[in-house]
C-alpha positions in Angstrom: -41.4 12.6 -86.3 -43.0 10.5 -89.0 -45.6 13.3 -89.7 -42.8 16.1 -90.1 -40.8 13.9 -92.4 -43.9 13.4 -94.6 -44.4 16.9 -94.6 -41.1 17.7 -95.5 -41.4 15.1 -98.7 -44.8 16.7 -99.8 -43.1 20.3 -99.9 -40.4 18.7 -101.5 -42.6 17.2 -104.3 -44.9 20.3 -104.8 -41.7 22.1 -105.1 -40.0 20.2 -108.0 -44.2 20.1 -109.8 -44.2 24.0 -109.3 -41.3 24.2 -111.3 -43.1 23.3 -114.3 -46.4 24.4 -113.1 -48.3 27.3 -114.8 -50.7 29.4 -112.6 -53.3 31.7 -113.7 -55.9 33.5 -111.9 -59.3 35.0 -112.7 -62.2 36.5 -111.4 -65.9 35.4 -112.0 -69.0 37.6 -111.8 -72.6 36.8 -112.5 -76.1 36.9 -111.5 -78.9 35.3 -109.6 -82.7 35.2 -109.9 -84.0 34.0 -106.3 -87.6 32.8 -106.0 -89.6 31.8 -103.1 -92.1 29.0 -104.0 -95.2 27.3 -101.9 -98.8 28.0 -101.5 -99.0 30.6 -99.5 -96.4 32.8 -100.8 -96.5 35.5 -103.4 -93.5 34.5 -105.1 -91.8 37.4 -106.9 -88.1 37.1 -108.8 -85.5 39.2 -106.8 -82.0 39.9 -108.8 -79.0 38.8 -106.7 -75.3 38.8 -107.7 -72.5 36.6 -107.3 -68.5 37.2 -107.5 -65.5 35.4 -106.6 -61.6 34.7 -107.4 -60.6 31.6 -109.0 -56.8 29.8 -109.7 -55.8 27.2 -111.8 -52.4 25.3 -111.5 -51.7 23.1 -114.0 -49.0 20.6 -113.1 -48.9 18.3 -115.9 -50.1 19.1 -119.6 -53.4 16.8 -119.0 -54.0 17.5 -115.2 -54.5 20.4 -113.0 -56.7 21.8 -110.1 -58.8 25.0 -110.3 -59.8 26.0 -106.8 -62.5 28.8 -106.1 -64.0 30.9 -103.9 -67.3 32.6 -104.8 -69.7 34.9 -102.9 -73.0 34.4 -103.6 -75.6 36.9 -102.5 -79.4 35.2 -101.2 -82.2 36.4 -100.1 -85.7 38.2 -101.0 -89.0 39.9 -99.6 -92.2 38.1 -98.9 -95.5 40.0 -98.4 -97.3 38.5 -94.8 -100.8 38.2 -94.3 -101.4 41.7 -93.6 -99.2 43.4 -96.5 -95.9 44.3 -94.6 -92.5 42.9 -96.0 -90.7 40.0 -94.4 -87.0 39.6 -95.3 -85.6 36.3 -95.8 
């Protein structure tokens, strides 16, 4: 019962704050360079991408939060001793 009251109070506070809040949405895109390092690997840069969405929630002129969700492609190719390629 106490948890329900706390949840109702939190939702009421958020509702009051959202009346004066400013919400902005956006997108992010970028490039990544993946590289293997080590004594026995022929390291070669591989070009990958990243993309994501973000939201800015400003509940005060000086304070806000900005959650993001970003997907970044990872991996590359490495040549084995026999010349065949191995994915990572």
